[in-house]
C-alpha positions as CSV (number, residue, x, y, z in Angstrom):
1,M,1.9,-8.5,15.7
2,K,-0.7,-6.3,14.4
3,K,-1.4,-5.3,10.8
4,N,0.5,-2.0,11.2
5,D,3.4,-4.0,12.4
6,F,3.6,-6.0,9.1
7,V,3.0,-2.8,7.0
8,F,6.0,-1.3,8.8
9,I,8.3,-4.4,8.2
10,L,7.2,-4.5,4.5
11,I,8.2,-0.8,4.1
12,I,11.5,-1.4,5.6
13,I,12.1,-4.4,3.3
14,A,11.0,-2.4,0.4
15,I,13.5,0.4,1.0
16,F,16.6,-2.2,1.4
17,T,15.8,-4.8,-0.9
18,P,16.4,-3.2,-4.3
19,F,20.1,-2.2,-3.2
20,V,20.6,-5.9,-2.0
21,C,19.1,-7.5,-5.2
22,S,20.5,-5.1,-7.9
23,E,24.3,-4.7,-8.1
24,T,23.8,-1.8,-10.5
25,L,21.8,0.1,-8.0
26,Y,24.1,-0.8,-5.2
27,R,27.0,0.6,-7.3
28,G,25.2,3.7,-8.0
29,Y,24.5,4.2,-4.3
30,Q,28.2,3.8,-3.6
31,S,29.1,6.2,-6.3
32,F,26.5,9.0,-5.1
33,N,27.5,8.4,-1.6
34,A,31.1,8.9,-2.4
35,G,30.5,12.1,-4.2
36,H,27.7,13.5,-2.2
37,G,28.3,12.5,1.4
38,M,26.3,15.3,3.1
39,V,23.3,14.8,0.9
40,M,23.4,11.0,1.5
41,S,23.8,11.7,5.4
42,F,20.7,13.9,5.4
43,L,18.8,11.2,3.4
44,K,20.0,8.3,5.4
45,F,19.1,9.9,8.8
46,A,15.8,11.4,7.7
47,V,14.5,8.0,6.7
48,L,16.2,5.5,9.1
49,S,16.3,7.6,12.3
50,T,12.7,8.8,11.8
51,A,11.8,5.1,11.4
52,G,13.4,4.3,14.6
53,E,11.4,7.0,16.4
54,L,8.1,5.5,14.7
55,L,9.3,2.1,16.2
56,G,9.9,3.8,19.6
57,L,6.4,5.4,19.5
58,R,4.9,1.9,18.8
59,L,6.6,0.5,21.8
60,S,5.6,3.2,24.1
61,T,2.0,3.9,22.8
62,G,1.0,0.8,20.8
63,Q,0.7,2.9,17.6
64,Y,3.1,4.0,14.8
65,W,1.5,7.4,14.4
66,K,-0.5,9.9,16.7
67,K,-1.7,13.3,16.3
68,G,0.9,16.0,16.8
69,F,3.9,13.7,16.4
70,G,5.2,15.4,13.5
71,I,6.7,12.8,11.2
72,W,7.8,15.3,8.4
73,P,9.3,18.0,10.6
74,R,11.1,15.2,12.8
75,A,12.6,13.9,9.3
76,V,14.0,17.1,8.3
77,V,15.5,17.8,11.7
78,W,16.9,14.1,11.8
79,G,18.4,14.9,8.2
80,V,20.0,18.2,9.5
81,L,21.4,16.4,12.7
82,G,22.6,13.6,10.4
83,M,24.8,16.0,8.4
84,G,26.2,17.3,11.7
85,I,26.8,13.5,12.9
86,N,28.8,13.0,9.6
87,L,30.9,16.1,10.2
88,A,31.6,15.1,13.9
89,M,32.7,11.6,12.7
90,I,35.0,13.1,10.3
91,V,36.4,15.5,12.9
92,F,36.9,12.9,15.6
93,S,38.1,10.0,13.4
94,H,40.8,12.2,12.1
95,G,41.5,14.3,15.2
96,V,41.7,11.5,17.9
97,P,44.3,9.6,16.4
98,V,46.4,12.6,16.0
99,A,45.8,13.6,19.5
100,L,46.7,10.0,20.7
101,E,50.0,10.3,18.8
102,Y,50.6,13.6,20.6
103,C,50.2,11.8,23.9
104,G,52.6,9.2,23.1
105,M,50.8,6.3,21.4
106,H,52.9,5.7,18.2
107,D,51.2,4.9,14.9
108,A,47.7,5.5,16.1
109,V,46.9,7.3,12.8
110,A,48.4,4.3,10.8
111,A,46.4,2.0,13.0
112,M,43.1,3.1,11.6
113,A,44.2,2.0,8.1
114,E,45.0,-1.5,9.1
115,P,42.9,-4.6,9.3
116,T,41.1,-5.1,12.7
117,S,43.9,-5.4,15.4
118,W,43.9,-4.7,19.0
119,R,45.5,-1.3,18.2
120,K,42.8,-0.5,15.9
121,V,40.1,-1.4,18.5
122,V,41.8,0.7,21.1
123,V,42.0,3.8,18.7
124,A,38.4,3.3,17.6
125,F,37.2,3.1,21.3
126,C,39.2,6.3,21.9
127,I,37.4,8.1,19.0
128,S,34.1,6.8,20.3
129,V,34.9,8.0,23.9
130,G,35.9,11.4,22.5
131,M,32.9,11.8,20.2
132,N,30.5,10.6,22.7
133,G,32.0,12.6,25.5
134,I,32.2,15.9,23.8
135,F,29.8,15.9,20.8
136,A,27.0,13.4,22.0
137,P,25.6,15.5,25.0
138,V,25.1,18.5,23.2
139,F,23.5,16.7,20.3
140,M,21.2,14.7,22.5
141,T,20.1,17.7,24.3
142,F,19.6,19.7,21.1
143,H,17.7,16.8,19.6
144,K,15.3,16.7,22.8
145,I,14.8,20.6,22.3
146,T,13.6,20.2,18.8
147,D,11.4,17.2,19.6
148,T,9.8,19.2,22.4
149,H,9.3,22.2,20.1
150,I,7.7,20.0,17.4
151,L,5.3,18.6,19.9
152,A,4.5,22.2,21.1
153,C,3.6,23.1,17.4
154,G,1.3,20.3,17.2
155,G,3.6,18.3,14.8
156,S,2.9,20.9,12.2
157,I,5.7,21.4,9.5
158,R,5.5,25.3,10.7
159,A,7.6,24.0,13.5
160,L,10.5,24.2,11.1
161,A,10.1,28.0,10.5
162,T,9.0,29.0,14.1
163,P,11.7,30.4,16.3
164,I,12.5,27.9,19.2
165,P,11.9,29.2,22.8
166,M,15.2,27.9,23.8
167,T,15.1,29.4,27.5
168,R,11.6,28.0,28.1
169,I,12.3,24.5,26.9
170,M,15.7,24.0,28.5
171,T,14.5,25.1,31.9
172,T,11.5,22.7,31.7
173,L,13.4,19.6,30.3
174,N,13.3,16.5,32.5
175,W,17.0,16.8,33.5
176,D,16.8,13.8,35.9
177,T,16.0,11.5,32.9
178,Q,18.4,13.4,30.5
179,W,21.3,13.0,33.1
180,N,20.5,9.7,34.9
181,F,19.4,7.8,31.9
182,V,20.4,9.5,28.6
183,F,23.9,10.6,29.5
184,K,25.0,8.2,32.3
185,K,23.4,5.0,30.9
186,T,23.1,5.1,27.1
187,I,26.4,6.9,26.4
188,P,28.7,4.6,28.2
189,F,26.9,1.3,28.1
190,F,25.3,1.6,24.4
191,W,26.9,4.5,22.4
192,V,30.5,4.1,23.2
193,P,30.5,0.4,22.4
194,A,28.2,0.9,19.3
195,H,30.4,3.6,17.9
196,T,33.5,1.7,18.5
197,I,32.1,-0.8,16.2
198,T,31.3,2.1,13.8
199,F,34.8,3.2,13.6
200,L,36.1,-0.1,13.0
201,L,34.1,-0.1,9.8
202,P,35.2,1.3,6.3
203,G,34.7,5.1,6.1
204,E,32.1,4.9,3.4
205,T,29.8,2.6,5.6
206,R,30.1,4.4,9.0
207,V,27.4,7.0,8.3
208,L,25.0,4.3,7.1
209,F,25.7,2.2,10.3
210,A,25.3,5.2,12.5
211,A,22.0,5.9,10.8
212,L,20.9,2.3,11.4
213,L,21.6,3.0,15.3
214,G,18.8,5.6,15.0
215,V,16.4,2.7,15.1
216,A,18.0,1.7,18.5
217,L,17.9,5.2,19.6
218,G,14.0,5.0,18.9
219,V,13.8,1.9,21.3
220,L,16.0,3.7,23.9
221,L,13.7,6.9,23.8
222,A,10.7,4.7,24.2
223,V,12.4,3.2,27.3
224,A,13.0,6.6,28.5
225,A,9.4,7.7,28.0
226,R,8.2,4.8,30.1
227,M,10.6,5.6,32.8
228,R,9.6,9.2,32.9
229,N,5.8,8.1,33.0
230,K,6.4,5.7,35.8
231,A,8.2,8.4,37.7
């Protein structure tokens, strides 16, 4: 491990330790989270998912930062995407159980209010499949487009105010990696099981857990980058 690795770990510890050690601070977090869910979604994803990308950069290049990477615009984009993920989780966690009941599974809605049971696991799995099958591909593609745009702007904060050349970026994306790795492998083998666990958790902790998965996403992106470089 290098010096920068210890610094990175210390920063992560410094972020979480106060909430673990102080019950008052943790209760304050719970209260603010309950009353301002969208704001907290922005902050959780801006901090944690950006940290995941920095970890991915470390794994792929050996450094936590490089010129043009654009930490600040990436953090803002992650915050906005985090709010979208929060809304998607609300829509699918409520809509899929209703759809299951419509298709003949009795008490699917009630199952999500139960302690962990095989019925709840089945419903949570169906919610995860629904969200990852419908929402995730669009989300992942848009995230890749914003990453490409930020890099094209040299990592400058002006990337947030510069129109995204959607046609040019979409026609130059590496669709082989996007389809054969990001869609075909990470969605069924990682995101569906991970989000099944997410939907088994209490509602107030789901967004935080989903944001923590952003760290895993950073690792997956690093793997994808290495595969692309080898190709």
